[in-house]
N, CA, C and O atoms as a Tinker XYZ file with bonds, in Angstrom:
   368  protein
     1  N      0.840000   -1.178000    0.000000    73     2
     2  CA     0.000000    0.000000    0.000000    64     1     3
     3  C      0.887000    1.244000    0.000000    63     2     4     5
     4  O      1.804000    1.356000    0.813000    81     3
     5  N      0.615000    2.164000   -0.900000    73     3     6
     6  CA     1.371000    3.416000   -0.954000    64     5     7
     7  C      0.893000    4.353000    0.142000    63     6     8     9
     8  O     -0.303000    4.462000    0.414000    81     7
     9  N      1.845000    5.022000    0.762000    73     7    10
    10  CA     1.491000    6.056000    1.727000    64     9    11
    11  C      1.220000    7.348000    0.978000    63    10    12    13
    12  O      2.005000    7.757000    0.123000    81    11
    13  N      0.104000    7.989000    1.303000    73    11    14
    14  CA    -0.214000    9.259000    0.662000    64    13    15
    15  C      0.484000   10.380000    1.417000    63    14    16    17
    16  O      0.660000   10.324000    2.634000    81    15
    17  N      0.867000   11.375000    0.680000    73    15    18
    18  CA     1.443000   12.559000    1.315000    64    17    19
    19  C      0.378000   13.230000    2.168000    63    18    20    21
    20  O     -0.805000   13.216000    1.829000    81    19
    21  N      0.810000   13.817000    3.278000    73    19    22
    22  CA    -0.112000   14.468000    4.205000    64    21    23
    23  C     -0.954000   15.528000    3.507000    63    22    24    25
    24  O     -2.170000   15.573000    3.696000    81    23
    25  N     -0.326000   16.379000    2.707000    73    23    26
    26  CA    -1.072000   17.450000    2.032000    64    25    27
    27  C     -2.141000   16.893000    1.101000    63    26    28    29
    28  O     -3.214000   17.484000    0.984000    81    27
    29  N     -1.877000   15.777000    0.440000    73    27    30
    30  CA    -2.878000   15.185000   -0.444000    64    29    31
    31  C     -4.116000   14.770000    0.350000    63    30    32    33
    32  O     -5.248000   14.990000   -0.080000    81    31
    33  N     -3.881000   14.169000    1.508000    73    31    34
    34  CA    -4.999000   13.752000    2.357000    64    33    35
    35  C     -5.726000   14.977000    2.898000    63    34    36    37
    36  O     -6.955000   15.038000    2.881000    81    35
    37  N     -4.959000   15.948000    3.376000    73    35    38
    38  CA    -5.560000   17.169000    3.912000    64    37    39
    39  C     -6.379000   17.881000    2.848000    63    38    40    41
    40  O     -7.503000   18.303000    3.118000    81    39
    41  N     -5.838000   18.021000    1.647000    73    39    42
    42  CA    -6.555000   18.721000    0.576000    64    41    43
    43  C     -7.857000   18.015000    0.239000    63    42    44    45
    44  O     -8.856000   18.668000   -0.062000    81    43
    45  N     -7.859000   16.696000    0.284000    73    43    46
    46  CA    -9.097000   15.952000    0.033000    64    45    47
    47  C    -10.111000   16.241000    1.140000    63    46    48    49
    48  O    -11.289000   16.466000    0.862000    81    47
    49  N     -9.654000   16.234000    2.391000    73    47    50
    50  CA   -10.535000   16.524000    3.524000    64    49    51
    51  C    -11.067000   17.956000    3.475000    63    50    52    53
    52  O    -12.210000   18.212000    3.853000    81    51
    53  N    -10.233000   18.888000    3.009000    73    51    54
    54  CA   -10.643000   20.298000    2.952000    64    53    55
    55  C    -11.720000   20.561000    1.912000    63    54    56    57
    56  O    -12.274000   21.660000    1.870000    81    55
    57  N    -12.020000   19.605000    1.092000    73    55    58
    58  CA   -13.109000   19.764000    0.127000    64    57    59
    59  C    -14.467000   19.552000    0.793000    63    58    60    61
    60  O    -15.504000   19.876000    0.214000    81    59
    61  N    -14.462000   19.008000    2.008000    73    59    62
    62  CA   -15.684000   18.884000    2.813000    64    61    63
    63  C    -15.857000   20.173000    3.607000    63    62    64    65
    64  O    -15.002000   20.521000    4.422000    81    63
    65  N    -16.943000   20.874000    3.377000    73    63    66
    66  CA   -17.143000   22.202000    3.956000    64    65    67
    67  C    -17.107000   22.187000    5.488000    63    66    68    69
    68  O    -16.474000   23.051000    6.095000    81    67
    69  N    -17.768000   21.228000    6.111000    73    67    70
    70  CA   -17.788000   21.177000    7.569000    64    69    71
    71  C    -16.386000   20.949000    8.135000    63    70    72    73
    72  O    -16.003000   21.570000    9.127000    81    71
    73  N    -15.632000   20.067000    7.507000    73    71    74
    74  CA   -14.248000   19.842000    7.937000    64    73    75
    75  C    -13.439000   21.123000    7.763000    63    74    76    77
    76  O    -12.667000   21.502000    8.644000    81    75
    77  N    -13.618000   21.780000    6.631000    73    75    78
    78  CA   -12.859000   22.998000    6.341000    64    77    79
    79  C    -13.146000   24.088000    7.372000    63    78    80    81
    80  O    -12.227000   24.767000    7.831000    81    79
    81  N    -14.401000   24.255000    7.731000    73    79    82
    82  CA   -14.764000   25.272000    8.722000    64    81    83
    83  C    -14.106000   24.958000   10.060000    63    82    84    85
    84  O    -13.538000   25.845000   10.696000    81    83
    85  N    -14.180000   23.700000   10.490000    73    83    86
    86  CA   -13.560000   23.304000   11.755000    64    85    87
    87  C    -12.044000   23.502000   11.695000    63    86    88    89
    88  O    -11.433000   23.950000   12.666000    81    87
    89  N    -11.450000   23.170000   10.567000    73    87    90
    90  CA   -10.003000   23.325000   10.371000    64    89    91
    91  C     -9.602000   24.796000   10.464000    63    90    92    93
    92  O     -8.624000   25.131000   11.132000    81    91
    93  N    -10.346000   25.667000    9.802000    73    91    94
    94  CA   -10.034000   27.098000    9.820000    64    93    95
    95  C    -10.264000   27.700000   11.209000    63    94    96    97
    96  O     -9.464000   28.509000   11.679000    81    95
    97  N    -11.361000   27.302000   11.861000    73    95    98
    98  CA   -11.622000   27.812000   13.211000    64    97    99
    99  C    -10.527000   27.385000   14.188000    63    98   100   101
   100  O    -10.092000   28.176000   15.025000    81    99
   101  N    -10.088000   26.137000   14.078000    73    99   102
   102  CA    -9.020000   25.648000   14.947000    64   101   103
   103  C     -7.723000   26.421000   14.690000    63   102   104   105
   104  O     -7.032000   26.815000   15.629000    81   103
   105  N     -7.405000   26.631000   13.425000    73   103   106
   106  CA    -6.190000   27.375000   13.079000    64   105   107
   107  C     -6.261000   28.799000   13.614000    63   106   108   109
   108  O     -5.264000   29.325000   14.107000    81   107
   109  N     -7.422000   29.422000   13.522000    73   107   110
   110  CA    -7.590000   30.792000   14.011000    64   109   111
   111  C     -7.421000   30.846000   15.528000    63   110   112   113
   112  O     -6.913000   31.832000   16.062000    81   111
   113  N     -7.843000   29.795000   16.218000    73   111   114
   114  CA    -7.683000   29.784000   17.677000    64   113   115
   115  C     -6.211000   29.643000   18.082000    63   114   116   117
   116  O     -5.836000   29.998000   19.200000    81   115
   117  N     -5.390000   29.129000   17.179000    73   115   118
   118  CA    -3.957000   28.978000   17.459000    64   117   119
   119  C     -3.207000   30.296000   17.286000    63   118   120   121
   120  O     -2.550000   30.773000   18.212000    81   119
   121  N     -3.313000   30.881000   16.087000    73   119   122
   122  CA    -2.619000   32.140000   15.809000    64   121   123
   123  C     -3.042000   32.666000   14.444000    63   122   124   125
   124  O     -3.609000   31.940000   13.629000    81   123
   125  N     -2.759000   33.918000   14.218000    73   123   126
   126  CA    -3.038000   34.520000   12.916000    64   125   127
   127  C     -2.249000   33.822000   11.828000    63   126   128   129
   128  O     -2.771000   33.559000   10.744000    81   127
   129  N     -0.996000   33.524000   12.115000    73   127   130
   130  CA    -0.140000   32.861000   11.130000    64   129   131
   131  C     -0.709000   31.507000   10.731000    63   130   132   133
   132  O     -0.750000   31.169000    9.548000    81   131
   133  N     -1.151000   30.728000   11.727000    73   131   134
   134  CA    -1.738000   29.412000   11.448000    64   133   135
   135  C     -3.004000   29.552000   10.609000    63   134   136   137
   136  O     -3.242000   28.759000    9.699000    81   135
   137  N     -3.811000   30.560000   10.918000    73   135   138
   138  CA    -5.043000   30.775000   10.163000    64   137   139
   139  C     -4.742000   31.100000    8.702000    63   138   140   141
   140  O     -5.377000   30.550000    7.802000    81   139
   141  N     -3.786000   31.981000    8.460000    73   139   142
   142  CA    -3.464000   32.353000    7.080000    64   141   143
   143  C     -2.946000   31.159000    6.286000    63   142   144   145
   144  O     -3.280000   31.000000    5.112000    81   143
   145  N     -2.136000   30.326000    6.917000    73   143   146
   146  CA    -1.630000   29.130000    6.244000    64   145   147
   147  C     -2.776000   28.158000    5.974000    63   146   148   149
   148  O     -2.851000   27.567000    4.897000    81   147
   149  N     -3.666000   27.994000    6.948000    73   147   150
   150  CA    -4.813000   27.101000    6.773000    64   149   151
   151  C     -5.722000   27.603000    5.652000    63   150   152   153
   152  O     -6.222000   26.811000    4.853000    81   151
   153  N     -5.933000   28.903000    5.593000    73   151   154
   154  CA    -6.759000   29.468000    4.523000    64   153   155
   155  C     -6.102000   29.248000    3.166000    63   154   156   157
   156  O     -6.782000   28.939000    2.187000    81   155
   157  N     -4.785000   29.405000    3.104000    73   155   158
   158  CA    -4.067000   29.135000    1.854000    64   157   159
   159  C     -4.260000   27.682000    1.422000    63   158   160   161
   160  O     -4.509000   27.406000    0.248000    81   159
   161  N     -4.146000   26.762000    2.366000    73   159   162
   162  CA    -4.336000   25.347000    2.041000    64   161   163
   163  C     -5.764000   25.077000    1.573000    63   162   164   165
   164  O     -5.986000   24.278000    0.663000    81   163
   165  N     -6.729000   25.747000    2.202000    73   163   166
   166  CA    -8.119000   25.588000    1.768000    64   165   167
   167  C     -8.280000   26.061000    0.321000    63   166   168   169
   168  O     -8.876000   25.369000   -0.504000    81   167
   169  N     -7.748000   27.235000    0.027000    73   167   170
   170  CA    -7.855000   27.790000   -1.331000    64   169   171
   171  C     -7.194000   26.847000   -2.329000    63   170   172   173
   172  O     -7.768000   26.565000   -3.381000    81   171
   173  N     -6.010000   26.360000   -2.020000    73   171   174
   174  CA    -5.308000   25.458000   -2.927000    64   173   175
   175  C     -6.078000   24.157000   -3.128000    63   174   176   177
   176  O     -6.068000   23.599000   -4.225000    81   175
   177  N     -6.738000   23.672000   -2.093000    73   175   178
   178  CA    -7.466000   22.413000   -2.167000    64   177   179
   179  C     -8.771000   22.534000   -2.940000    63   178   180   181
   180  O     -9.292000   21.534000   -3.435000    81   179
   181  N     -9.297000   23.731000   -3.046000    73   179   182
   182  CA   -10.600000   23.906000   -3.665000    64   181   183
   183  C    -10.507000   24.606000   -5.016000    63   182   184   185
   184  O    -10.436000   23.934000   -6.045000    81   183
   185  N    -10.505000   25.901000   -5.041000    73   183   186
   186  CA   -10.549000   26.600000   -6.323000    64   185   187
   187  C     -9.183000   26.944000   -6.891000    63   186   188   189
   188  O     -9.061000   27.220000   -8.084000    81   187
   189  N     -8.163000   26.931000   -6.062000    73   187   190
   190  CA    -6.834000   27.305000   -6.517000    64   189   191
   191  C     -6.597000   28.794000   -6.330000    63   190   192   193
   192  O     -7.536000   29.584000   -6.235000    81   191
   193  N     -5.332000   29.158000   -6.279000    73   191   194
   194  CA    -4.948000   30.537000   -5.992000    64   193   195
   195  C     -5.366000   31.499000   -7.101000    63   194   196   197
   196  O     -5.823000   32.607000   -6.820000    81   195
   197  N     -5.215000   31.086000   -8.347000    73   195   198
   198  CA    -5.533000   31.976000   -9.458000    64   197   199
   199  C     -7.020000   32.331000   -9.472000    63   198   200   201
   200  O     -7.375000   33.504000   -9.585000    81   199
   201  N     -7.881000   31.335000   -9.359000    73   199   202
   202  CA    -9.329000   31.597000   -9.371000    64   201   203
   203  C     -9.759000   32.402000   -8.159000    63   202   204   205
   204  O    -10.612000   33.282000   -8.265000    81   203
   205  N     -9.173000   32.104000   -7.008000    73   203   206
   206  CA    -9.512000   32.863000   -5.806000    64   205   207
   207  C     -9.095000   34.320000   -5.962000    63   206   208   209
   208  O     -9.856000   35.229000   -5.631000    81   207
   209  N     -7.895000   34.535000   -6.463000    73   207   210
   210  CA    -7.413000   35.906000   -6.665000    64   209   211
   211  C     -8.338000   36.670000   -7.608000    63   210   212   213
   212  O     -8.661000   37.832000   -7.361000    81   211
   213  N     -8.759000   36.019000   -8.683000    73   211   214
   214  CA    -9.669000   36.670000   -9.627000    64   213   215
   215  C    -11.005000   36.987000   -8.961000    63   214   216   217
   216  O    -11.528000   38.091000   -9.113000    81   215
   217  N    -11.563000   36.017000   -8.218000    73   215   218
   218  CA   -12.852000   36.221000   -7.565000    64   217   219
   219  C    -12.789000   37.304000   -6.490000    63   218   220   221
   220  O    -13.770000   38.006000   -6.247000    81   219
   221  N    -11.630000   37.431000   -5.851000    73   219   222
   222  CA   -11.461000   38.431000   -4.792000    64   221   223
   223  C    -10.946000   39.767000   -5.324000    63   222   224   225
   224  O    -10.786000   40.724000   -4.566000    81   223
   225  N    -10.688000   39.825000   -6.628000    73   223   226
   226  CA   -10.131000   41.031000   -7.257000    64   225   227
   227  C     -8.807000   41.432000   -6.610000    63   226   228   229
   228  O     -8.565000   42.598000   -6.299000    81   227
   229  N     -7.958000   40.416000   -6.421000    73   227   230
   230  CA    -6.640000   40.615000   -5.818000    64   229   231
   231  C     -5.598000   40.030000   -6.767000    63   230   232   233
   232  O     -5.837000   39.008000   -7.409000    81   231
   233  N     -4.470000   40.670000   -6.847000    73   231   234
   234  CA    -3.357000   40.154000   -7.637000    64   233   235
   235  C     -2.923000   38.804000   -7.067000    63   234   236   237
   236  O     -2.816000   38.660000   -5.849000    81   235
   237  N     -2.669000   37.806000   -7.935000    73   235   238
   238  CA    -2.313000   36.462000   -7.482000    64   237   239
   239  C     -1.068000   36.460000   -6.603000    63   238   240   241
   240  O     -1.038000   35.785000   -5.574000    81   239
   241  N     -0.050000   37.204000   -6.995000    73   239   242
   242  CA     1.175000   37.253000   -6.194000    64   241   243
   243  C      0.904000   37.867000   -4.825000    63   242   244   245
   244  O      1.466000   37.429000   -3.821000    81   243
   245  N      0.044000   38.879000   -4.785000    73   243   246
   246  CA    -0.319000   39.498000   -3.511000    64   245   247
   247  C     -1.085000   38.499000   -2.636000    63   246   248   249
   248  O     -0.919000   38.481000   -1.416000    81   247
   249  N     -1.917000   37.676000   -3.261000    73   247   250
   250  CA    -2.654000   36.659000   -2.510000    64   249   251
   251  C     -1.686000   35.669000   -1.864000    63   250   252   253
   252  O     -1.853000   35.310000   -0.699000    81   251
   253  N     -0.684000   35.231000   -2.608000    73   251   254
   254  CA     0.329000   34.339000   -2.040000    64   253   255
   255  C      1.017000   34.992000   -0.844000    63   254   256   257
   256  O      1.235000   34.343000    0.179000    81   255
   257  N      1.356000   36.271000   -0.969000    73   255   258
   258  CA     2.020000   36.969000    0.142000    64   257   259
   259  C      1.089000   37.093000    1.344000    63   258   260   261
   260  O      1.507000   36.883000    2.483000    81   259
   261  N     -0.176000   37.435000    1.089000    73   259   262
   262  CA    -1.136000   37.602000    2.178000    64   261   263
   263  C     -1.346000   36.311000    2.949000    63   262   264   265
   264  O     -1.470000   36.324000    4.173000    81   263
   265  N     -1.385000   35.187000    2.226000    73   263   266
   266  CA    -1.667000   33.901000    2.857000    64   265   267
   267  C     -0.380000   33.131000    3.141000    63   266   268   269
   268  O     -0.276000   31.936000    2.865000    81   267
   269  N      0.573000   33.829000    3.688000    73   267   270
   270  CA     1.832000   33.208000    4.101000    64   269   271
   271  C      2.003000   33.422000    5.606000    63   270   272   273
   272  O      1.237000   34.160000    6.225000    81   271
   273  N      3.004000   32.778000    6.182000    73   271   274
   274  CA     3.260000   32.925000    7.616000    64   273   275
   275  C      3.487000   34.376000    8.005000    63   274   276   277
   276  O      3.127000   34.793000    9.105000    81   275
   277  N      4.077000   35.133000    7.115000    73   275   278
   278  CA     4.374000   36.531000    7.399000    64   277   279
   279  C      3.346000   37.472000    6.783000    63   278   280   281
   280  O      3.524000   38.690000    6.788000    81   279
   281  N      2.269000   36.896000    6.252000    73   279   282
   282  CA     1.231000   37.701000    5.633000    64   281   283
   283  C      0.543000   38.600000    6.650000    63   282   284   285
   284  O      0.450000   38.275000    7.833000    81   283
   285  N      0.070000   39.722000    6.165000    73   283   286
   286  CA    -0.628000   40.670000    7.024000    64   285   287
   287  C     -1.693000   41.377000    6.188000    63   286   288   289
   288  O     -1.604000   42.582000    5.950000    81   287
   289  N     -2.705000   40.620000    5.741000    73   287   290
   290  CA    -3.703000   41.238000    4.870000    64   289   291
   291  C     -4.549000   42.266000    5.618000    63   290   292   293
   292  O     -4.812000   42.127000    6.812000    81   291
   293  N     -4.958000   43.279000    4.904000    73   291   294
   294  CA    -5.899000   44.243000    5.471000    64   293   295
   295  C     -7.249000   43.553000    5.600000    63   294   296   297
   296  O     -7.508000   42.555000    4.927000    81   295
   297  N     -8.102000   44.080000    6.457000    73   295   298
   298  CA    -9.410000   43.473000    6.690000    64   297   299
   299  C    -10.217000   43.383000    5.395000    63   298   300   301
   300  O    -10.884000   42.377000    5.155000    81   299
   301  N    -10.165000   44.418000    4.562000    73   299   302
   302  CA   -10.892000   44.391000    3.291000    64   301   303
   303  C    -10.409000   43.252000    2.398000    63   302   304   305
   304  O    -11.219000   42.581000    1.758000    81   303
   305  N     -9.112000   43.035000    2.351000    73   303   306
   306  CA    -8.550000   41.957000    1.533000    64   305   307
   307  C     -8.942000   40.598000    2.092000    63   306   308   309
   308  O     -9.333000   39.704000    1.340000    81   307
   309  N     -8.841000   40.438000    3.396000    73   307   310
   310  CA    -9.211000   39.172000    4.017000    64   309   311
   311  C    -10.692000   38.870000    3.791000    63   310   312   313
   312  O    -11.059000   37.733000    3.497000    81   311
   313  N    -11.532000   39.881000    3.929000    73   311   314
   314  CA   -12.962000   39.707000    3.680000    64   313   315
   315  C    -13.218000   39.314000    2.234000    63   314   316   317
   316  O    -14.064000   38.459000    1.971000    81   315
   317  N    -12.510000   39.916000    1.299000    73   315   318
   318  CA   -12.664000   39.572000   -0.119000    64   317   319
   319  C    -12.256000   38.124000   -0.382000    63   318   320   321
   320  O    -12.919000   37.416000   -1.141000    81   319
   321  N    -11.170000   37.687000    0.242000    73   319   322
   322  CA   -10.707000   36.304000    0.075000    64   321   323
   323  C    -11.743000   35.337000    0.652000    63   322   324   325
   324  O    -12.113000   34.359000    0.002000    81   323
   325  N    -12.204000   35.610000    1.865000    73   323   326
   326  CA   -13.196000   34.743000    2.489000    64   325   327
   327  C    -14.487000   34.692000    1.682000    63   326   328   329
   328  O    -15.085000   33.626000    1.532000    81   327
   329  N    -14.914000   35.824000    1.169000    73   327   330
   330  CA   -16.115000   35.866000    0.331000    64   329   331
   331  C    -15.921000   35.050000   -0.932000    63   330   332   333
   332  O    -16.827000   34.330000   -1.351000    81   331
   333  N    -14.752000   35.152000   -1.543000    73   331   334
   334  CA   -14.449000   34.375000   -2.748000    64   333   335
   335  C    -14.488000   32.876000   -2.460000    63   334   336   337
   336  O    -14.755000   32.074000   -3.355000    81   335
   337  N    -14.223000   32.505000   -1.212000    73   335   338
   338  CA   -14.250000   31.090000   -0.802000    64   337   339
   339  C    -15.631000   30.664000   -0.319000    63   338   340   341
   340  O    -15.851000   29.491000   -0.019000    81   339
   341  N    -16.564000   31.614000   -0.242000    73   339   342
   342  CA   -17.906000   31.292000    0.227000    64   341   343
   343  C    -18.057000   31.358000    1.725000    63   342   344   345
   344  O    -19.003000   30.795000    2.275000    81   343
   345  N    -17.134000   32.042000    2.406000    73   343   346
   346  CA   -17.186000   32.189000    3.855000    64   345   347
   347  C    -17.520000   33.625000    4.223000    63   346   348   349
   348  O    -17.437000   34.527000    3.389000    81   347
   349  N    -17.898000   33.827000    5.482000    73   347   350
   350  CA   -18.134000   35.157000    6.022000    64   349   351
   351  C    -17.332000   35.304000    7.304000    63   350   352   353
   352  O    -17.184000   34.354000    8.072000    81   351
   353  N    -16.828000   36.486000    7.518000    73   351   354
   354  CA   -16.125000   36.798000    8.749000    64   353   355
   355  C    -17.166000   37.263000    9.765000    63   354   356   357
   356  O    -18.004000   38.113000    9.464000    81   355
   357  N    -17.103000   36.695000   10.973000    73   355   358
   358  CA   -18.042000   37.123000   11.994000    64   357   359
   359  C    -17.369000   37.135000   13.346000    63   358   360   361
   360  O    -16.333000   36.504000   13.555000    81   359
   361  N    -17.972000   37.859000   14.247000    73   359   362
   362  CA   -17.488000   37.942000   15.613000    64   361   363
   363  C    -18.536000   37.268000   16.487000    63   362   364   365
   364  O    -19.730000   37.537000   16.355000    81   363
   365  N    -18.091000   36.404000   17.365000    73   363   366
   366  CA   -19.043000   35.697000   18.225000    64   365   367
   367  C    -18.674000   35.898000   19.682000    63   366   368
   368  O    -19.354000   35.381000   20.568000    81   367
């Protein structure tokens, strides 16, 4: 039996919306950096960076920078990315 790479398994799981929401919420509870990386993985697993950037009206290279460990997107940019992914930002 071949062992699958972790990212391949994760990307498959991230296509399930409920799993993805739990994954993103958990990452956000850890740190901003973890959340941005988790969001990047979600985007890559679903629509891809290019389509997300187009849907969010953001330059693709800027999207890569925003969704990195050192990323620091503005609230408007983060909201646009989340909207492009079908999510909403909320405070609870």
